[in-house]
C-alpha positions, -999 to +999 in steps of 0.1 A: -293+264-138-272+281-146-235+265-140-216+295-124-244+291-095-231+257-092-217+252-056-205+229-028-216+227+002-187+215+023-196+204+056-181+219+087-163+186+107-151+187+144-111+200+142-088+174+130-060+155+152-033+182+141-059+203+149-066+199+186-023+198+188-018+232+175-046+244+202-035+228+228+007+238+221-007+273+225-025+265+256+007+246+270+030+276+263+006+303+274+007+282+312+043+280+310+049+321+297+024+331+324+044+311+347+080+315+339+084+282+342+115+267+325+109+243+294+124+226+270+106+206+237+108+170+256+089+189+289+066+206+260+061+167+248+053+158+280+028+178+287+011+175+253+003+137+249-007+137+288-040+160+274-042+146+241-044+106+261-068+123+286-091+134+251-080+100+241-057+109+213-029+089+199+003+107+211+029+120+197+067+116+188+090+150+194+098+150+158+057+156+153+054+182+177+089+202+161+071+201+124+041+217+146+063+244+164+077+248+133+048+253+116+035+276+139+066+295+139+062+299+099+024+312+105+037+337+130+014+325+156+044+319+181+077+336+182+109+313+187+138+332+204+172+309+209+185+324+240+225+321+243+234+307+282+272+319+277+304+301+270+296+260+278+263+266+288+247+258+258+218+276+248+176+278+252+148+279+232+120+303+242+086+304+225+061+335+228+028+336+228+005+367+225-031+376+232-037+374+195-023+338+190-056+318+191-072+342+170-044+344+142-044+304+148-083+303+140-075+329+104-049+305+093-072+272+094-104+292+084-081+305+053-072+268+047-109+259+052-117+286+024-090+277-003-104+239+004-145+249-008-128+273-035-106+243-050-132+218-046-160+241-067-134+253-094-128+220-102-170+211-095-173+241-121-149+230-146-158+194-147-198+207-155-187+227-181-168+204-200-188+176-195-216+197-208-196+207-235-185+169-245-222+162-245-235+189-264-210+182-291-220+147-294-254+161-298-266+146-265-292+172-244-278+181-208-314+165-194-295+132-199-265+140-179-279+115-150-283+086-174-249+091-189-237+087-158-255+056-151-245+044-183-208+055-171-215+033-135-229+004-164-199+001-185-175+001-154-193-027-139-195-045-171-159-039-175-152-051-141-174-082-147-154-091-180-117-086-160-133-110-135-146-138-162-112-128-177-094-140-147-115-168-137-107-181-175-072-175-172-067-190-142-091-222-156-069-225-185-037-228-163-052-252-140-057-272-169-024-265-184-013-276-152-033-307-151-018-317-184+015-309-174+013-335-143+000-363-167+027-357-193+052-359-166+038-391-150+033-407-187+071-400-191+078-415-161+056-445-164+079-447-199+110-446-187+099-473-160+086-494-184+117-484-206+143-492-173+122-527-171+129-535-202+166-531-202+169-550-173+144-579-187+175-576-217+199-575-196+186-606-176+181-627-206+215-620-216+227-629-187+210-663-188+223-671-224+257-660-212+261-678-186+245-709-203+268-713-228+298-709-205+283-742-189+276-758-220+315-753-230+328-761-192+306-795-201+325-800-230+357-794-214+352-818-186+338-845-211+368-842-236+395-844-205+377-874-192+379-888-224+419-879-227+424-895-191+413-927-204 
């Protein structure tokens, strides 16, 4: 099979949430326009969120609505008109919809889908050609593409296994290191206690000897005093 015949078949999924919003906004604007109802962005937002909630979709904020309206205007699907209401009365924004708005939206979304498919096919084609050239330079056959893919998966799995093993080993080393640190700390603490006990023992011993000497000296003084009194 030639590379030029390779195509990616992209399934047409249901409309995305933002695409559903576009169509609902058009319907709301058409209704307001047909019935000459005066509105602002908050009124549009309330109606839009009502219909979104009815369909079980997430409601949106005013900021999201403004982005949607800006996008629709930029694609010329709707037209924005700013009406001045006179001095001190502010202004009024009106969005105009025509009978081609829905078709224009369909075309824009379809062009966007075609662009996605075209880009995907171009990337796929480039990837396959690059892979073939690489394998050709390495002396491999095209029929070994599947095996090459399996080997890559095997290498990735092995690398993940090695990484996991290294993580476990690193964790074990950390645990051993923490254990040794705790043992050393306890040992030093024990030695410090023994050292303090030894110091206390020496102090008590010296204190005992000192008191004994003082007592002996006192007895000698008493004895001499009695002898002198005689």
